[in-house]
matplotlib code that plots the C-alpha trace (Angstrom):
import matplotlib.pyplot as plt

x = [-1.0, -2.2, 0.8, 1.0, -2.7, -1.0, 2.1, -0.2, -2.7, 0.1, 1.7, -1.9, -2.1, 1.9, 1.1, -2.3, -0.2, 2.6, -0.1, -2.0, 1.9, 2.8, -0.5, 0.1, 3.6, 2.0, -0.1, 2.1, 4.9, 3.3, 3.0, 6.0, 6.6, 9.9, 9.2, 12.3, 13.0, 12.7, 15.5, 17.7, 17.4, 18.3, 21.1, 22.3, 21.6, 24.4, 27.0, 27.3, 28.0, 30.5, 32.4, 31.8, 33.4, 36.4, 37.1, 36.8, 39.4, 41.6, 41.4, 41.6, 45.2, 46.6, 46.5, 47.2, 50.2, 51.7, 50.8, 53.1, 55.7, 55.8, 55.9, 57.9, 60.8, 59.6, 59.7, 63.1, 64.5, 63.0, 64.3, 68.0, 68.4, 67.0, 69.5, 69.8, 71.4, 73.7, 74.7, 74.6]
y = [-6.7, -9.6, -11.6, -10.3, -12.0, -14.8, -15.1, -14.7, -17.1, -20.0, -19.3, -18.9, -22.8, -23.7, -22.4, -24.8, -27.4, -26.9, -26.7, -30.4, -31.5, -30.4, -31.9, -35.0, -35.4, -33.8, -37.1, -39.9, -38.5, -39.8, -43.5, -45.2, -48.3, -49.3, -48.6, -47.6, -50.6, -53.1, -50.2, -50.3, -54.3, -54.5, -51.8, -54.1, -57.3, -55.4, -54.3, -57.8, -59.5, -57.5, -57.6, -61.4, -60.9, -58.7, -61.2, -64.0, -62.4, -62.1, -65.7, -66.9, -65.2, -65.0, -61.0, -60.7, -63.0, -60.5, -57.7, -58.7, -59.7, -56.4, -54.3, -57.0, -55.2, -52.3, -52.7, -54.6, -51.5, -49.3, -51.3, -51.9, -48.1, -47.5, -47.4, -49.8, -49.5, -52.5, -52.5, -55.6]
z = [-24.3, -25.9, -24.8, -21.7, -20.8, -22.1, -20.2, -17.0, -18.1, -18.3, -15.4, -13.6, -14.6, -13.7, -10.4, -10.2, -11.4, -8.9, -5.9, -7.3, -7.3, -3.9, -2.6, -3.8, -2.2, 0.8, 0.9, -0.4, 2.5, 5.0, 3.6, 3.8, 2.9, 5.5, 8.8, 10.7, 12.6, 9.7, 8.4, 11.6, 11.8, 8.1, 9.0, 12.5, 10.5, 7.5, 10.0, 11.8, 8.2, 7.3, 10.6, 10.2, 6.6, 7.7, 10.4, 8.4, 5.6, 8.4, 10.3, 6.4, 5.7, 9.3, 7.9, 12.3, 12.5, 9.4, 11.2, 13.9, 12.2, 10.1, 13.9, 15.1, 12.9, 13.8, 18.1, 17.5, 16.3, 18.5, 21.8, 20.9, 21.0, 23.9, 27.4, 29.4, 33.3, 32.8, 37.0, 38.6]

ax = plt.figure().add_subplot(projection="3d")
ax.plot(x, y, z, "-o")
ax.set_aspect("equal")
plt.show()
């Protein structure tokens, strides 16, 4: 019987502490250190910087022409196989 009463007391004290923690979380939930606009601006700036770095790498390593040189072989093989009307 005493053991049951001790368990009930411990459960009620745990419940009270959880209520206190829940109230603390609810109080701090409205406090945001950064507004949504600031986060949106940071994301937009990160995307712009990322795109700049990507295009800079393409320019520095001439990746667009390397891709076209690779694709030229494939396209030439395709167009060599196309039937043509050779009548004049």
